All heavy atoms as an XYZ file, in Angstrom:
809
protein
N     -13.237     -4.021     -2.548
C     -12.086     -3.143     -2.752
C     -12.689     -1.709     -2.846
O     -13.646     -1.477     -3.535
C     -11.440     -3.589     -4.039
C     -10.142     -2.799     -4.336
S      -9.247     -3.215     -5.880
C      -8.762     -4.933     -5.489
N     -12.073     -0.796     -2.159
C     -12.555      0.567     -2.245
C     -12.110      1.242     -3.513
O     -11.273      0.824     -4.194
C     -11.898      1.365     -1.010
O     -10.558      1.491     -1.245
C     -12.143      0.695      0.315
N     -12.723      2.435     -3.790
C     -12.377      3.271     -4.940
C     -10.883      3.637     -4.907
O     -10.195      3.558     -5.963
C     -13.250      4.471     -5.004
O     -14.624      4.133     -5.061
C     -12.803      5.385     -6.156
N     -10.410      3.941     -3.756
C      -9.009      4.324     -3.628
C      -8.102      3.131     -3.966
O      -7.154      3.340     -4.682
C      -8.738      4.777     -2.196
N      -8.475      1.989     -3.489
C      -7.696      0.786     -3.792
C      -7.714      0.463     -5.304
O      -6.676      0.070     -5.913
C      -8.147     -0.410     -2.974
C      -7.840     -0.249     -1.502
C      -8.621     -1.264     -0.691
O      -9.629     -1.748     -1.099
O      -8.138     -1.617      0.452
N      -8.869      0.661     -5.890
C      -8.966      0.340     -7.330
C      -8.178      1.385     -8.133
O      -7.568      0.953     -9.178
C     -10.486      0.464     -7.714
C     -11.352     -0.677     -7.198
C     -12.787     -0.400     -7.585
C     -13.674     -1.459     -6.951
N     -15.002     -1.258     -7.205
N      -8.157      2.636     -7.734
C      -7.329      3.591     -8.474
C      -5.904      3.304     -8.342
O      -5.175      3.418     -9.283
C      -7.707      5.002     -7.993
C      -9.061      5.614     -8.382
C      -9.317      6.824     -7.679
C      -9.211      5.771     -9.855
N      -5.435      2.939     -7.132
C      -4.083      2.602     -6.930
C      -3.642      1.416     -7.743
O      -2.646      1.353     -8.417
C      -3.754      2.432     -5.469
C      -2.197      2.049     -5.180
C      -1.915      2.049     -3.670
N      -2.843      1.179     -2.935
C      -3.751      1.717     -2.069
N      -3.837      2.959     -1.748
N      -4.566      0.894     -1.459
N      -4.518      0.338     -7.724
C      -4.223     -0.913     -8.434
C      -4.206     -0.591     -9.962
O      -3.299     -1.071    -10.678
C      -5.315     -1.890     -8.185
C      -5.152     -3.231     -8.853
C      -6.254     -4.194     -8.514
C      -5.996     -5.487     -9.330
N      -7.006     -6.446     -9.155
N      -5.131      0.109    -10.502
C      -5.155      0.454    -11.901
C      -3.931      1.213    -12.348
O      -3.397      0.980    -13.389
C      -6.426      1.247    -12.257
N      -3.467      2.240    -11.527
C      -2.291      3.034    -11.801
C      -1.077      2.116    -11.857
O      -0.202      2.152    -12.783
C      -2.146      4.153    -10.786
C      -0.869      4.944    -11.058
C      -0.651      6.001     -9.968
N      -0.517      5.544     -8.652
C       0.579      4.945     -8.220
N       1.651      4.736     -8.957
N       0.684      4.531     -6.924
N      -0.950      1.261    -10.825
C       0.290      0.474    -10.814
C       0.339     -0.608    -11.873
O       1.374     -0.959    -12.367
C       0.516     -0.154     -9.393
O      -0.588     -1.001     -9.045
C       0.698      0.853     -8.350
N      -0.851     -1.142    -12.159
C      -0.907     -2.175    -13.236
C      -0.552     -1.655    -14.607
O       0.039     -2.340    -15.427
C      -2.294     -2.884    -13.290
C      -2.462     -3.843    -12.142
C      -3.706     -4.686    -12.342
O      -4.509     -4.386    -13.233
O      -3.876     -5.643    -11.469
N      -0.914     -0.412    -14.783
C      -0.637      0.274    -16.123
C       0.816      0.825    -16.176
O       1.342      1.151    -17.225
C      -1.652      1.234    -16.555
C      -1.776      1.415    -17.991
C      -1.431      2.629    -15.830
C      -3.076      2.073    -18.494
N       1.456      0.918    -14.919
C       2.808      1.326    -14.844
C       3.041      2.878    -14.759
O       4.130      3.322    -15.033
N       2.078      3.567    -14.389
C       2.160      5.089    -14.218
C       2.628      5.387    -12.835
O       2.182      4.765    -11.865
C       0.799      5.782    -14.390
C       0.300      5.675    -15.889
C      -1.014      5.913    -16.119
C       1.145      5.434    -16.979
C      -1.541      5.869    -17.437
C       0.664      5.380    -18.202
C      -0.722      5.613    -18.489
N       3.409      6.439    -12.707
C       3.843      6.942    -11.428
C       2.697      8.000    -10.954
O       1.975      8.480    -11.817
C       5.165      7.692    -11.536
O       5.051      8.850    -12.309
N       2.687      8.222     -9.622
C       1.780      9.233     -9.132
C       2.098     10.588     -9.832
O       1.180     11.319    -10.149
C       1.899      9.384     -7.665
C       1.178      8.197     -6.887
C       1.250      8.345     -5.414
O       2.024      9.120     -4.897
N       0.371      7.584     -4.713
N       3.335     10.902     -9.998
C       3.786     12.108    -10.644
C       3.220     12.288    -12.056
O       2.760     13.290    -12.454
C       5.271     12.286    -10.662
C       5.754     13.632    -11.077
C       5.477     14.798    -10.166
O       5.396     14.530     -8.925
O       5.264     15.903    -10.611
N       3.312     11.196    -12.812
C       2.780     11.166    -14.225
C       1.274     11.434    -14.250
O       0.792     12.183    -15.025
C       3.126      9.876    -14.879
C       2.643      9.723    -16.257
C       3.266     10.244    -17.308
C       1.377      9.090    -16.486
C       2.788     10.137    -18.651
C       0.882      8.930    -17.821
C       1.590      9.500    -18.830
O       1.085      9.420    -20.068
N       0.546     10.743    -13.280
C      -0.898     10.895    -13.219
C      -1.262     12.331    -12.887
O      -2.059     12.941    -13.450
C      -1.402      9.865    -12.224
C      -2.911     10.173    -12.008
C      -1.244      8.448    -12.733
N      -0.524     12.852    -11.861
C      -0.807     14.230    -11.433
C      -0.593     15.227    -12.539
O      -1.513     16.095    -12.707
C       0.083     14.620    -10.246
N       0.373     15.055    -13.360
C       0.689     16.021    -14.452
C      -0.485     15.888    -15.505
O      -0.931     16.886    -16.090
C       2.008     15.727    -15.061
C       3.157     16.323    -14.258
C       4.506     16.019    -14.935
C       5.594     16.483    -14.054
N       6.945     16.261    -14.667
N      -0.852     14.679    -15.785
C      -1.916     14.483    -16.819
C      -3.300     14.872    -16.342
O      -4.117     15.169    -17.217
C      -1.818     13.006    -17.295
C      -0.770     12.688    -18.344
O      -0.978     12.926    -19.436
N       0.365     12.299    -17.813
N      -3.571     14.871    -15.071
C      -4.832     15.275    -14.598
C      -4.819     16.704    -14.005
O      -5.892     17.112    -13.386
C      -5.315     14.249    -13.509
C      -5.509     12.859    -14.069
C      -6.094     11.918    -12.891
C      -6.334     12.757    -15.293
N      -3.776     17.396    -14.141
C      -3.665     18.783    -13.625
C      -3.909     18.905    -12.182
O      -4.720     19.711    -11.746
C      -4.521     19.728    -14.478
C      -4.107     19.808    -15.902
O      -2.984     19.942    -16.234
N      -5.141     19.772    -16.838
N      -3.297     18.028    -11.433
C      -3.375     18.055     -9.953
C      -1.910     17.748     -9.416
O      -1.028     17.443    -10.265
C      -4.388     17.131     -9.357
C      -4.220     15.621     -9.693
S      -5.346     14.446     -9.061
C      -6.880     14.924     -9.799
N      -1.709     17.972     -8.171
C      -0.295     17.731     -7.655
C      -0.251     16.326     -7.146
O      -1.289     15.603     -6.966
C       0.080     18.741     -6.504
C      -0.804     18.736     -5.350
O      -1.062     17.677     -4.826
N      -1.255     19.879     -4.879
N       0.961     15.757     -7.126
C       1.182     14.391     -6.670
C       0.558     14.075     -5.276
O       0.094     12.992     -5.034
C       2.654     14.091     -6.677
C       2.915     12.561     -6.619
C       4.230     12.186     -6.026
N       4.514     12.723     -4.743
C       4.025     12.259     -3.597
N       3.219     11.255     -3.603
N       4.281     12.818     -2.432
N       0.625     15.062     -4.384
C       0.117     14.797     -3.088
C      -1.379     14.553     -3.088
O      -1.902     13.750     -2.313
C       0.344     16.038     -2.216
N      -2.083     15.137     -3.988
C      -3.521     14.949     -4.150
C      -3.815     13.478     -4.644
O      -4.640     12.883     -4.099
C      -4.104     15.986     -5.143
O      -3.899     17.278     -4.678
C      -5.630     15.783     -5.346
N      -2.982     13.042     -5.607
C      -3.159     11.686     -6.094
C      -2.880     10.740     -4.963
O      -3.594      9.716     -4.754
C      -2.195     11.433     -7.344
C      -2.260      9.918     -7.730
C      -2.505     12.280     -8.538
N      -1.865     11.018     -4.172
C      -1.468     10.113     -3.087
C      -2.632     10.102     -2.069
O      -3.003      9.036     -1.554
C      -0.260     10.632     -2.391
N      -3.246     11.258     -1.727
C      -4.334     11.334     -0.755
C      -5.553     10.553     -1.254
O      -6.206      9.893     -0.524
C      -4.659     12.754     -0.392
C      -3.576     13.529      0.397
C      -3.406     12.792      1.727
O      -4.284     12.622      2.485
N      -2.154     12.528      1.954
N      -5.793     10.653     -2.586
C      -6.944      9.994     -3.152
C      -6.697      8.473     -3.021
O      -7.557      7.751     -2.615
C      -7.146     10.350     -4.634
C      -7.723     11.712     -4.683
C      -8.073      9.400     -5.374
C      -7.704     12.411     -6.070
N      -5.422      8.004     -3.359
C      -5.154      6.601     -3.266
C      -5.126      6.036     -1.882
O      -5.352      4.851     -1.706
C      -3.817      6.261     -4.001
C      -3.840      6.433     -5.543
C      -2.558      6.065     -6.158
O      -1.567      5.660     -5.480
O      -2.523      6.068     -7.431
N      -4.786      6.884     -0.976
C      -4.912      6.356      0.508
C      -6.316      6.476      1.085
O      -6.520      5.954      2.198
C      -3.964      7.345      1.366
C      -2.449      7.194      1.024
C      -1.705      8.294      1.713
C      -2.029      5.837      1.542
N      -7.244      7.010      0.288
C      -8.608      7.175      0.751
C      -8.799      8.250      1.697
O      -9.843      8.366      2.350
N      -7.818      9.182      1.768
C      -7.975     10.309      2.656
C      -8.690     11.483      2.023
O      -9.024     12.516      2.582
C      -6.579     10.900      3.135
C      -5.935      9.820      4.018
O      -6.560      9.018      4.596
N      -4.602      9.877      3.978
N      -8.886     11.355      0.667
C      -9.663     12.451     -0.074
C     -10.596     11.734     -1.024
O     -10.207     10.829     -1.739
C      -8.564     13.375     -0.803
C      -9.281     14.443     -1.647
C      -8.148     15.179     -2.426
N      -8.696     16.204     -3.286
C      -9.241     15.977     -4.437
N      -9.421     14.780     -4.943
N      -9.623     17.042     -5.223
N     -11.841     12.201     -1.108
C     -12.757     11.631     -2.041
C     -12.545     12.185     -3.370
O     -11.927     13.289     -3.622
C     -14.179     11.964     -1.625
C     -14.451     11.404     -0.204
C     -15.964     10.954     -0.196
C     -16.266     10.407      1.156
N     -16.475      9.058      1.186
N     -12.889     11.360     -4.414
C     -12.686     11.741     -5.804
C     -14.020     12.388     -6.307
O     -15.095     11.915     -6.027
C     -12.464     10.486     -6.640
C     -12.253     10.818     -8.066
C     -11.213      9.771     -6.109
N     -13.881     13.498     -6.978
C     -15.078     14.185     -7.584
C     -15.448     13.384     -8.833
O     -14.811     12.551     -9.339
C     -14.757     15.634     -7.944
O     -13.836     15.639     -9.122
C     -14.220     16.534     -6.804
N     -16.734     13.661     -9.264
C     -17.232     13.023    -10.446
C     -16.313     13.282    -11.673
O     -15.960     12.398    -12.402
C     -18.621     13.407    -10.692
O     -19.450     13.164     -9.580
C     -19.216     12.755    -11.928
N     -15.886     14.592    -11.786
C     -14.995     14.945    -12.867
C     -13.699     14.253    -12.840
O     -13.131     13.788    -13.803
C     -14.839     16.462    -12.962
C     -16.076     17.148    -13.379
O     -16.997     16.555    -14.026
O     -16.175     18.357    -13.065
N     -13.167     14.129    -11.664
C     -11.812     13.419    -11.417
C     -11.958     11.943    -11.746
O     -11.170     11.329    -12.308
C     -11.368     13.643     -9.939
C     -10.821     15.092     -9.719
C     -10.633     15.293     -8.216
O     -11.097     14.614     -7.382
O      -9.894     16.322     -7.950
N     -13.038     11.354    -11.297
C     -13.294      9.927    -11.570
C     -13.285      9.681    -13.046
O     -12.695      8.756    -13.545
C     -14.590      9.463    -10.898
N     -13.970     10.520    -13.776
C     -14.024     10.452    -15.223
C     -12.654     10.516    -15.859
O     -12.253      9.755    -16.833
C     -14.960     11.401    -15.870
N     -11.791     11.457    -15.337
C     -10.470     11.665    -15.928
C      -9.651     10.432    -15.517
O      -8.826      9.960    -16.403
C      -9.865     12.888    -15.248
C     -10.466     14.194    -15.837
C      -9.863     15.460    -15.160
O      -9.470     15.380    -13.952
N      -9.660     16.426    -15.899
N      -9.696      9.913    -14.338
C      -9.029      8.737    -14.043
C      -9.368      7.520    -14.928
O      -8.452      6.778    -15.441
C      -9.256      8.318    -12.561
C      -8.374      9.016    -11.538
C      -8.955      9.877    -10.625
C      -6.981      8.816    -11.417
C      -8.228     10.543     -9.665
C      -6.186      9.465    -10.493
C      -6.874     10.367     -9.631
N     -10.610      7.359    -15.149
C     -11.142      6.239    -16.020
C     -10.553      6.382    -17.371
O     -10.094      5.345    -18.020
C     -12.658      6.208    -16.064
S     -13.345      5.683    -14.538
N     -10.518      7.612    -17.972
C      -9.853      7.825    -19.306
C      -8.460      7.517    -19.285
O      -7.926      6.836    -20.156
C     -10.203      9.183    -19.729
C     -11.631      9.513    -20.200
C     -11.765     11.010    -20.525
C     -12.070      8.677    -21.446
N      -7.785      8.062    -18.337
C      -6.273      7.850    -18.237
C      -5.877      6.395    -18.048
O      -4.935      5.878    -18.655
C      -5.759      8.702    -17.131
C      -4.152      8.732    -17.070
C      -3.531      9.176    -18.267
C      -3.806      9.502    -15.800
N      -6.570      5.694    -17.198
C      -6.219      4.317    -16.889
C      -6.916      3.295    -17.811
O      -6.757      2.085    -17.664
C      -6.669      3.980    -15.420
C      -5.909      4.815    -14.325
C      -6.355      4.789    -13.086
C      -4.774      5.444    -14.631
C      -5.717      5.500    -12.090
C      -4.065      6.156    -13.602
C      -4.564      6.102    -12.376
O      -3.851      6.845    -11.382
N      -7.858      3.747    -18.600
C      -8.577      2.869    -19.552
C      -9.381      1.813    -18.730
O      -9.345      0.653    -18.961
C      -7.689      2.161    -20.570
C      -6.953      3.092    -21.485
N      -7.617      3.718    -22.500
C      -5.698      3.516    -21.509
C      -6.776      4.455    -23.160
N      -5.711      4.317    -22.582
N     -10.075      2.354    -17.678
C     -11.003      1.542    -16.946
C     -12.377      2.114    -17.053
O     -12.524      3.327    -17.369
C     -10.602      1.466    -15.409
C     -10.499      2.813    -14.799
C      -9.252      0.662    -15.230
C     -10.287      2.732    -13.259
N     -13.368      1.303    -16.803
C     -14.780      1.759    -16.913
C     -15.157      2.383    -15.574
O     -14.749      2.059    -14.511
C     -15.661      0.620    -17.262
O     -15.861     -0.270    -16.231
N     -16.112      3.304    -15.638
C     -16.671      3.889    -14.479
C     -17.460      2.821    -13.713
O     -17.508      2.877    -12.465
C     -17.592      5.121    -14.838
O     -18.634      4.654    -15.675
N     -18.012      1.839    -14.393
C     -18.723      0.715    -13.734
C     -17.675     -0.022    -12.804
O     -18.136     -0.396    -11.695
C     -19.291     -0.286    -14.720
C     -20.516      0.333    -15.485
O     -21.133      1.286    -14.919
O     -20.777     -0.152    -16.597
N     -16.499     -0.234    -13.286
C     -15.516     -0.919    -12.407
C     -15.187     -0.031    -11.213
O     -15.230     -0.538    -10.097
C     -14.272     -1.196    -13.192
C     -13.132     -1.515    -12.341
C     -13.102     -2.699    -11.602
C     -12.041     -0.614    -12.134
C     -12.012     -3.036    -10.747
C     -10.994     -0.895    -11.257
C     -10.977     -2.161    -10.557
O      -9.985     -2.349     -9.753
N     -15.015      1.249    -11.471
C     -14.576      2.114    -10.366
C     -15.755      2.221     -9.287
O     -15.434      2.279     -8.167
C     -14.265      3.550    -10.987
C     -13.570      4.480    -10.016
C     -12.191      3.885     -9.517
C     -13.256      5.761    -10.682
N     -16.884      2.195     -9.776
C     -18.077      2.231     -8.926
C     -18.479      0.928     -8.273
O     -19.269      0.806     -7.422
C     -19.325      2.826     -9.643
C     -19.122      4.288    -10.135
C     -20.301      4.674    -10.973
C     -18.884      5.231     -8.984
N     -17.777     -0.133     -8.824
C     -18.030     -1.457     -8.152
C     -19.046     -2.318     -8.838
O     -19.524     -3.279     -8.184
N     -19.453     -2.005    -10.050
C     -20.450     -2.859    -10.677
C     -19.993     -3.823    -11.708
O     -20.772     -4.524    -12.277
C     -21.545     -1.915    -11.395
O     -20.942     -1.060    -12.268
C     -22.302     -1.049    -10.230
N     -18.627     -3.891    -11.894
C     -18.024     -4.823    -12.816
C     -16.613     -5.089    -12.431
O     -15.972     -4.262    -11.747
C     -18.150     -4.388    -14.302
C     -17.147     -3.310    -14.761
C     -17.157     -3.074    -16.168
O     -18.207     -3.103    -16.820
O     -16.116     -2.872    -16.739
N     -16.036     -6.209    -12.909
C     -14.681     -6.544    -12.689
C     -13.733     -5.695    -13.534
O     -14.216     -5.292    -14.664
C     -14.359     -7.997    -12.855
C     -15.100     -8.848    -11.828
O     -15.282     -8.397    -10.714
N     -15.502    -10.048    -12.178
N     -12.441     -5.543    -13.168
C     -11.480     -4.815    -13.985
C     -11.215     -5.618    -15.226
O     -11.273     -6.763    -15.318
C     -10.169     -4.567    -13.186
C      -9.324     -3.619    -13.899
C      -9.463     -5.931    -12.958
C      -8.184     -3.098    -13.087
N     -11.057     -4.857    -16.266
C     -10.735     -5.394    -17.561
C      -9.302     -5.969    -17.458
O      -8.492     -5.611    -16.630
C     -10.632     -4.247    -18.603
C     -11.879     -3.548    -18.868
C     -11.745     -2.451    -19.938
O     -11.646     -2.851    -21.107
O     -11.749     -1.317    -19.594
N      -9.090     -6.886    -18.333
C      -7.766     -7.494    -18.356
C      -6.780     -6.532    -18.964
O      -7.131     -5.629    -19.650
C      -7.764     -8.782    -19.249
O      -8.019     -8.352    -20.639
C      -8.665     -9.813    -18.743
N      -5.488     -6.676    -18.629
C      -4.458     -5.809    -19.220
C      -4.476     -5.850    -20.722
O      -4.265     -4.817    -21.306
C      -3.043     -6.143    -18.627
C      -2.850     -5.912    -17.245
C      -1.472     -6.317    -16.782
C      -1.228     -6.100    -15.370
N       0.158     -6.498    -14.941
N      -4.746     -7.045    -21.230
C      -4.719     -7.223    -22.731
C      -5.813     -6.346    -23.329
O      -5.619     -5.692    -24.372
C      -4.874     -8.681    -23.075
N      -6.985     -6.350    -22.736
C      -8.087     -5.569    -23.404
C      -7.854     -3.980    -23.141
O      -8.207     -3.274    -24.008
C      -9.438     -5.959    -22.776
O      -9.580     -5.683    -21.406
N      -7.279     -3.662    -22.023
C      -6.927     -2.304    -21.876
C      -5.947     -1.926    -22.897
O      -6.082     -0.736    -23.503
C      -6.500     -1.980    -20.453
C      -7.408     -2.005    -19.365
S      -6.786     -1.424    -17.801
C      -5.277     -2.294    -17.529
N      -4.970     -2.654    -23.074
C      -3.948     -2.355    -24.082
C      -4.532     -2.270    -25.424
O      -4.241     -1.274    -26.182
C      -2.762     -3.380    -24.010
C      -1.709     -3.282    -25.090
C      -0.765     -2.301    -24.893
C      -1.762     -3.868    -26.226
C       0.215     -2.077    -25.879
C      -0.836     -3.779    -27.164
C       0.235     -2.819    -27.066
N      -5.288     -3.168    -25.831
C      -5.906     -3.274    -27.195
C      -6.675     -2.011    -27.451
O      -6.542     -1.393    -28.553
C      -6.690     -4.562    -27.359
N      -7.551     -1.597    -26.479
C      -8.344     -0.401    -26.716
C      -7.466      0.767    -26.835
O      -7.744      1.706    -27.713
C      -9.299     -0.304    -25.593
C     -10.317      0.835    -25.829
C     -11.544      0.756    -24.944
N     -11.364      0.073    -23.680
C     -11.467      0.755    -22.463
N     -11.744      1.973    -22.376
N     -11.374     -0.003    -21.391
N      -6.465      1.014    -25.952
C      -5.606      2.173    -26.159
C      -4.717      2.184    -27.301
O      -4.509      3.170    -27.968
N      -4.263      0.908    -27.739
C      -3.369      0.764    -28.921
C      -4.125      1.230    -30.181
O      -3.566      1.868    -31.011
C      -3.015     -0.672    -29.028
C      -1.972     -0.992    -30.129
C      -0.655     -0.746    -29.817
C      -2.344     -1.588    -31.323
C       0.319     -0.997    -30.754
C      -1.418     -1.851    -32.228
C      -0.089     -1.545    -32.009
N      -5.418      0.870    -30.266
C      -6.143      1.283    -31.466
C      -6.283      2.736    -31.650
O      -6.454      3.252    -32.744
C      -7.605      0.636    -31.400
C      -7.601     -0.811    -31.549
C      -9.007     -1.457    -31.255
O      -9.889     -0.689    -30.766
O      -9.079     -2.650    -31.440
N      -6.163      3.521    -30.575
C      -6.312      4.988    -30.625
C      -5.007      5.700    -31.052
O      -5.041      6.839    -31.356
C      -6.776      5.551    -29.205
C      -8.093      4.983    -28.827
C      -8.434      5.268    -27.403
O      -7.558      5.976    -26.636
O      -9.560      4.976    -26.901
N      -3.908      4.923    -31.160
C      -2.619      5.528    -31.511
C      -2.484      5.618    -33.031
O      -3.140      4.924    -33.857
C      -1.532      4.672    -30.967
C      -1.480      4.533    -29.469
C      -0.375      3.619    -29.019
C      -1.239      5.890    -28.784
N      -1.568      6.532    -33.395
C      -1.214      6.559    -34.878
C      -0.447      5.322    -35.306
O       0.036      4.626    -34.410
C      -0.266      7.794    -35.126
O       0.917      7.513    -34.469
C      -0.913      9.053    -34.621
N      -0.424      5.080    -36.533
C       0.285      3.857    -37.103
C       1.703      3.924    -36.668
O       2.339      2.887    -36.301
C       0.173      3.766    -38.545
C       0.615      2.477    -39.099
C       0.308      2.335    -40.634
O      -0.828      2.825    -41.057
O       1.194      1.778    -41.352
N       2.360      5.007    -36.685
C       3.704      5.184    -36.310
C       3.965      4.825    -34.778
O       4.976      4.156    -34.476
C       4.282      6.568    -36.576
N       3.039      5.380    -33.964
C       3.096      5.050    -32.539
C       2.871      3.616    -32.301
O       3.576      2.976    -31.452
C       2.107      5.895    -31.726
C       2.592      7.331    -31.644
O       3.782      7.655    -31.857
O       1.698      8.118    -31.323
N       1.944      2.918    -33.024
C       1.767      1.466    -32.826
C       2.965      0.722    -33.228
O       3.345     -0.205    -32.534
C       0.558      1.117    -33.808
C      -0.802      1.567    -33.292
C      -1.918      1.265    -34.236
O      -1.641      0.636    -35.228
N      -3.127      1.613    -33.946
N       3.624      1.132    -34.323
C       4.836      0.398    -34.703
C       5.997      0.542    -33.635
O       6.666     -0.444    -33.444
C       5.271      0.892    -36.079
C       6.539      0.127    -36.613
C       6.091     -1.419    -36.777
O       5.174     -1.720    -37.387
N       6.902     -2.211    -36.246
N       6.064      1.768    -33.105
C       7.074      1.962    -32.081
C       6.792      1.014    -30.891
O       7.712      0.422    -30.352
C       6.985      3.392    -31.587
C       8.086      3.756    -30.662
C       8.123      5.276    -30.256
O       7.578      6.087    -31.011
O       8.741      5.545    -29.274
N       5.569      0.846    -30.546
C       5.229     -0.047    -29.373
C       5.543     -1.495    -29.748
O       6.056     -2.227    -28.989
C       3.815      0.174    -28.989
C       3.669      1.545    -28.261
C       3.309     -0.993    -28.041
C       2.211      1.916    -27.974
N       5.224     -1.837    -30.985
C       5.521     -3.247    -31.383
C       7.013     -3.499    -31.402
O       7.433     -4.607    -30.988
C       4.930     -3.508    -32.801
C       3.360     -3.502    -32.805
C       2.858     -3.639    -34.281
C       2.818     -4.682    -31.982
N       7.748     -2.527    -31.810
C       9.206     -2.637    -31.835
C       9.729     -2.814    -30.335
O      10.617     -3.633    -30.107
C       9.949     -1.441    -32.497
C       9.701     -1.400    -33.950
O       9.316     -2.398    -34.578
N       9.861     -0.223    -34.550
N       9.154     -2.137    -29.388
C       9.464     -2.158    -28.024
C       9.213     -3.516    -27.450
O       9.970     -4.157    -26.727
C       8.899     -1.064    -27.264
C       9.127     -1.033    -25.732
C      10.594     -0.855    -25.434
C       8.306      0.017    -25.068
N       8.042     -4.021    -27.894
C       7.602     -5.359    -27.332
C       8.633     -6.436    -27.802
O       9.040     -7.311    -27.074
C       6.191     -5.726    -27.764
C       5.224     -4.823    -27.039
C       5.887     -7.224    -27.615
C       3.819     -4.904    -27.490
N       8.990     -6.378    -29.121
C       9.985     -7.272    -29.707
C      11.270     -7.117    -28.951
O      11.918     -8.200    -28.673
C      10.064     -7.019    -31.203
N      11.739     -5.966    -28.723
C      12.967     -5.748    -28.078
C      12.891     -6.377    -26.626
O      13.835     -7.012    -26.214
C      13.216     -4.212    -27.944
C      14.438     -3.899    -27.085
C      15.742     -4.049    -27.557
C      14.307     -3.378    -25.815
C      16.898     -3.744    -26.731
C      15.348     -2.963    -24.999
C      16.697     -3.205    -25.522
N      11.864     -6.095    -25.902
C      11.699     -6.598    -24.497
C      11.684     -8.172    -24.527
O      12.290     -8.747    -23.656
C      10.446     -6.070    -23.839
C      10.466     -4.642    -23.554
C      11.498     -4.185    -22.559
C      11.052     -4.553    -21.178
N      11.944     -4.164    -20.070
N      11.073     -8.742    -25.528
C      11.081    -10.185    -25.549
C      12.441    -10.779    -25.873
O      12.815    -11.695    -25.237
C      10.116    -10.642    -26.685
C       8.636    -10.599    -26.375
C       7.822    -11.081    -27.602
C       6.386    -11.148    -27.250
N       5.624    -11.655    -28.442
N      13.151    -10.108    -26.745
C      14.570    -10.455    -27.005
C      15.421    -10.385    -25.814
O      16.346    -11.247    -25.518
C      15.132     -9.668    -28.194
N      15.288     -9.282    -25.134
C      16.095     -9.056    -23.871
C      15.765    -10.040    -22.771
O      16.644    -10.510    -21.974
C      15.884     -7.573    -23.348
C      16.346     -6.577    -24.268
S      18.169     -6.721    -24.664
C      18.894     -6.425    -23.139
N      14.514    -10.515    -22.606
C      14.164    -11.387    -21.587
C      14.652    -12.842    -21.927
O      14.767    -13.676    -21.045
C      12.611    -11.428    -21.423
O      12.008    -11.980    -22.512
N      14.996    -13.066    -23.114
C      15.499    -14.479    -23.503
C      16.943    -14.554    -23.206
O      17.537    -15.692    -23.247
C      15.248    -14.673    -25.040
C      13.815    -14.884    -25.320
C      13.536    -15.197    -26.790
C      12.021    -15.361    -26.996
N      11.749    -15.591    -28.410
N      17.660    -13.439    -22.995
C      19.122    -13.494    -22.711
C      19.395    -13.984    -21.321
O      18.720    -13.862    -20.387
C      19.710    -12.126    -22.935
C      19.732    -11.776    -24.372
C      20.505    -10.497    -24.624
C      20.602    -10.228    -26.066
N      21.380     -8.980    -26.346
């Protein structure tokens, strides 16, 4: 899998839009699209920013390890949130579970 494919896969698995990524990385959406299509190479600084935003390792992006599971990505990101934000996410999870049972 190419770097471009890994970035696209990581973005879609975490549920981010290209627009959201572009805003968070201070680039335009077309640049994100070009990177994901493999038409533009990623700089070292950009790769580091993508890894932080997507909660993936640079080893994965460079091809030296497998992608982390969604659960481990979530757990690592969850720990960095405030207690109020964590509770909000837990409430959302409970709501989504209740809605899926209907």
